[in-house]
C-alpha positions in Angstrom: 12.1 -14.7 -5.4 12.6 -13.9 -1.8 11.2 -10.7 -0.3 14.2 -10.3 2.0 17.2 -8.2 1.1 20.7 -9.8 1.0 23.4 -8.8 3.4 25.2 -5.8 2.0 27.8 -6.9 -0.4 26.1 -10.1 -1.6 24.5 -10.4 -5.0 21.5 -12.1 -6.3 22.9 -12.0 -9.8 20.6 -9.1 -10.9 21.3 -5.5 -11.9 21.0 -3.0 -9.0 19.0 -0.6 -11.2 21.5 0.5 -13.9 23.3 -1.0 -16.9 26.9 -2.0 -16.4 29.5 0.7 -16.6 31.2 0.9 -20.0 34.5 -0.3 -18.7 36.4 -1.0 -15.5 38.7 1.9 -16.2 35.8 4.3 -15.6 37.0 4.3 -11.9 40.8 4.9 -12.2 41.2 4.5 -8.5 42.5 1.5 -6.6 42.0 0.7 -2.9 45.4 -1.0 -2.9 48.0 0.8 -5.0 46.8 4.4 -5.2 49.0 7.2 -3.8 49.0 7.4 0.0 47.1 10.7 0.0 44.3 9.2 -2.1 44.2 6.0 0.0 43.9 8.1 3.2 40.9 9.9 1.7 39.3 6.7 0.5 39.4 5.2 4.0 38.6 8.4 5.8 35.4 9.3 3.8 32.2 7.4 4.4 29.7 6.5 1.7 27.2 8.9 3.3 29.7 11.7 2.6 29.6 11.0 -1.1 26.2 9.6 -2.0 23.3 11.5 -3.5 20.4 11.7 -1.0 17.7 13.0 -3.4 16.5 9.6 -4.7 13.5 9.2 -6.9 11.6 6.1 -5.8 8.3 4.3 -6.5 5.9 2.1 -4.6 5.2 -1.6 -5.0 1.8 -0.8 -6.4 3.0 1.6 -9.1 2.9 0.1 -12.6 5.9 -0.5 -14.8 4.4 2.0 -17.2 4.4 4.7 -14.5 8.0 3.8 -13.6 9.0 4.0 -17.3 7.6 7.5 -17.3 9.6 8.4 -14.2 12.8 7.2 -15.9 12.1 9.2 -19.0 11.2 12.4 -17.2 14.2 12.3 -14.9 16.8 10.9 -17.2 17.5 7.9 -15.0 18.0 4.2 -15.7 16.7 2.7 -12.4 14.1 3.3 -9.8 14.3 1.9 -6.3 11.0 0.4 -4.9 10.4 1.2 -1.3 7.8 0.3 1.3 7.6 2.6 4.4 11.1 3.8 3.5 12.6 0.4 3.4 14.2 -0.8 0.1 12.2 -3.7 -1.3 13.7 -3.9 -4.8 14.6 -2.1 -8.0 13.2 -1.7 -11.4 15.9 -1.2 -14.0 15.8 -0.1 -17.6 16.3 -3.8 -18.5 13.2 -4.7 -16.5 11.2 -2.1 -18.4 12.4 -3.4 -21.8 11.4 -6.9 -20.8 8.0 -5.7 -19.6 7.4 -4.0 -22.9 8.5 -7.0 -25.0 6.4 -9.5 -23.0 3.3 -7.3 -22.3 3.8 -6.8 -18.6 4.1 -3.0 -18.8 0.9 -2.4 -16.9 1.7 -4.9 -14.1 2.6 -3.5 -10.6 6.3 -3.2 -9.9 6.0 -5.7 -7.1 5.5 -8.5 -9.7 8.4 -7.5 -11.9 11.0 -5.7 -9.8 14.4 -7.2 -9.0 14.4 -8.2 -5.3 17.9 -9.5 -4.7 19.8 -6.2 -4.9 23.5 -5.5 -4.2 23.4 -2.6 -1.7 25.9 -0.6 0.3 25.5 0.8 3.8 25.9 4.5 4.5 28.5 4.2 7.3 30.8 2.0 5.2 34.2 3.5 4.1 34.2 4.9 0.6 36.7 2.1 -0.3 33.7 -0.4 -0.3 31.9 1.6 -3.0 35.1 1.8 -5.1 35.6 -1.9 -4.8 32.0 -2.7 -5.7 32.0 -0.3 -8.7 35.2 -1.9 -10.0 34.1 -5.5 -9.3 30.5 -5.5 -10.5 30.7 -2.7 -13.1 27.3 -1.4 -12.2 26.7 2.3 -12.8 25.4 2.9 -9.3 24.4 1.2 -6.0 21.5 1.9 -3.6 22.6 2.9 -0.1 20.7 1.8 3.0 21.1 2.5 6.7 21.3 -0.3 9.3 17.5 -0.5 9.3 17.5 -1.3 5.6 15.9 2.1 4.8 16.9 3.6 1.5 19.0 6.8 2.2 20.9 7.4 -1.0 22.4 6.3 -4.3 26.1 6.3 -5.1 27.7 6.3 -8.6 31.2 6.4 -10.1 30.7 10.0 -10.9 29.8 10.8 -7.3 33.0 9.1 -6.1 35.3 10.8 -8.5 33.8 14.2 -8.0 34.0 14.0 -4.2 37.6 12.8 -4.3 38.6 15.6 -6.6 37.0 18.1 -4.2 38.6 16.5 -1.1 42.0 16.3 -2.8 41.8 19.9 -3.8 41.1 20.8 -0.1 44.1 18.6 0.9 46.4 20.3 -1.6 45.4 23.7 -0.3 45.9 22.6 3.3 49.4 21.2 2.5 50.3 24.4 0.7 49.3 26.5 3.7 51.3 24.2 6.0 54.3 24.4 3.7 54.1 28.1 3.6 54.0 28.3 7.4 56.9 25.9 7.7 58.8 27.7 5.1 58.2 31.0 6.8 59.1 29.6 10.2 62.1 27.6 9.0 64.4 30.7 8.8 63.8 34.4 9.7 66.3 35.2 6.9 65.8 35.2 3.2 67.8 36.7 0.3 66.2 37.4 -3.1 67.8 38.7 -6.3 66.1 40.0 -9.5 67.6 41.3 -12.7 66.1 44.4 -14.5 66.6 45.2 -18.2 66.3 48.6 -19.8 62.8 49.3 -21.2 61.7 45.8 -20.4 58.3 46.8 -19.0 56.9 43.3 -19.4 58.9 42.0 -16.5 58.8 45.3 -14.6 57.1 44.7 -11.2 58.2 41.1 -10.8 60.6 41.8 -8.0 58.1 43.8 -5.9 55.5 41.1 -6.5 57.7 38.3 -5.3 59.0 40.3 -2.3 55.4 41.1 -1.3 54.5 37.4 -1.5 57.5 36.4 0.6 56.5 39.0 3.3 52.9 37.8 3.3 54.1 34.2 4.0 55.8 35.5 7.1 52.6 37.2 8.3 54.3 40.6 8.5 52.1 43.6 9.2 50.3 44.7 6.0 51.4 48.3 6.6 55.1 47.2 6.6 54.5 45.1 3.5 53.0 48.1 1.7 56.0 50.3 2.5 58.5 47.6 1.3 56.4 47.0 -1.9 56.4 50.7 -2.7 60.2 51.0 -2.2 61.0 47.8 -4.3 58.5 48.8 -7.1 59.8 52.4 -7.4 63.4 51.3 -7.5 62.7 48.5 -10.0 60.8 50.8 -12.3 63.6 53.5 -12.0 66.1 51.0 -13.2 63.9 50.0 -16.2 63.2 53.6 -17.2 66.5 55.4 -16.4 69.4 52.9 -16.2 71.1 50.4 -18.5 69.7 47.6 -16.4 70.7 46.3 -13.0 69.8 44.2 -10.0 67.3 44.4 -7.1 68.4 42.6 -4.0 66.1 42.0 -1.1 67.3 40.8 2.3 64.5 39.8 4.7 65.8 39.7 8.3 64.1 39.2 11.7 63.9 42.9 12.4 64.1 44.6 9.0 63.8 44.4 5.2 66.6 45.8 3.1 66.2 46.6 -0.6 69.4 47.4 -2.5 69.1 48.5 -6.1 72.3 48.6 -8.1 72.5 49.5 -11.8 75.3 49.9 -14.3 74.8 53.5 -15.4 74.6 56.1 -16.7 74.5 57.6 -13.2 72.9 60.7 -11.7 74.4 64.1 -12.2 72.7 65.8 -9.3 71.4 63.4 -6.6 69.7 66.2 -4.5 67.8 67.3 -7.6 66.8 63.7 -8.4 65.2 63.4 -5.0 62.9 66.3 -5.5 59.3 65.3 -6.3 58.3 65.8 -9.9 61.9 66.1 -11.2 62.6 63.6 -14.0 64.8 63.0 -17.0 62.3 60.7 -18.7 61.6 61.3 -22.4 58.1 61.9 -23.9 57.8 58.2 -25.0 58.4 57.0 -21.4 55.9 59.6 -20.1 53.3 58.5 -22.7 53.5 55.0 -21.1 52.6 56.4 -17.7 56.1 56.3 -16.2 58.7 59.0 -15.5 56.6 61.2 -13.2 59.7 62.0 -11.1 58.4 60.4 -7.9 60.4 57.1 -7.8 63.3 58.1 -5.5 61.1 60.5 -3.5 58.5 57.8 -2.8 61.2 55.3 -1.9 62.8 57.7 0.6 59.4 58.6 2.0 58.5 55.0 3.0 62.0 54.0 4.2 63.2 54.1 7.8 66.8 54.4 6.4 67.7 55.6 3.0 70.9 56.2 1.1 72.0 56.8 -2.5 75.4 56.8 -4.1 75.8 57.6 -7.8 78.4 58.8 -10.2 78.2 59.6 -13.9 79.3 56.6 -16.0 79.7 54.5 -12.9 76.1 53.6 -12.0 73.8 54.1 -9.0 73.2 52.2 -5.8 70.2 52.9 -3.7 69.6 51.3 -0.3 66.2 51.3 1.4 65.6 49.8 4.9 62.2 49.3 6.5 62.1 48.1 10.1 59.5 45.3 10.6 58.4 46.8 13.9 58.7 50.4 12.8 55.9 52.7 13.9 56.5 55.0 11.0 53.4 56.0 9.0 53.4 57.0 5.3 53.2 60.7 4.8 
């Protein structure tokens, strides 16, 4: 056998240090017909971005028995043989089995190692590694630099794990970009939510979605808090005291308007209902932690503009406006 390494990508017909992968489908990624986002990552990433750099190696003078112990202790199926950092060959599990069968287990690795090794270079695109893994079905490949020094090992698991991480980052980046574009596309937004009497499971959904929409527009957190309080109090009021209704939110360039409209039963004394602590909630509602008599009072407190119209049997409409650039502080 020759002592020289082949050009990266050539093969001497021997295993690079690991048994063949169980099936070609172990790498369900193609460098040709994968989705464009995946292809972009495949060609953008380098092998050095994915490979494992903590490689267990042995010397030419180490015995096959010593290398067998290395494999057993570290749960690996191949050990690269290096000389002054340069890859000289590989001892695979197949080489160990042969050495045991033929009585060569105490021979130095130099006499029994595989010298003609398929290797990859660290600055190659990741697409090369995927092509090699799919073509040769080896479990892993040694990675060398331009001086033929061993710098890492790359396996199918490394490729898939790295792509999953990078694709997750890309999805998060695209989501943030979409949110910014969505927020910048129009300064106006209209949102509607339905409330149902005593449906506490959905109570709070409107205020949560409104808060999310305001955050996407990078509105001042203090303004968001005031709008959230108003929308939540009006939503809970409808669930507790009305026969059900609608919460409408209008997000405009300079203000946020919340309009809560229900179908009844109406408020007998609006001025009394605006007093803190006054409530018509029954004991069951109070036992759930609601009905403290602060809903309308809190809404009015955080609003820049507030109005309420109600009539017995005809329902109630509450309108709360918070100016986006309002200097008002909660009291």
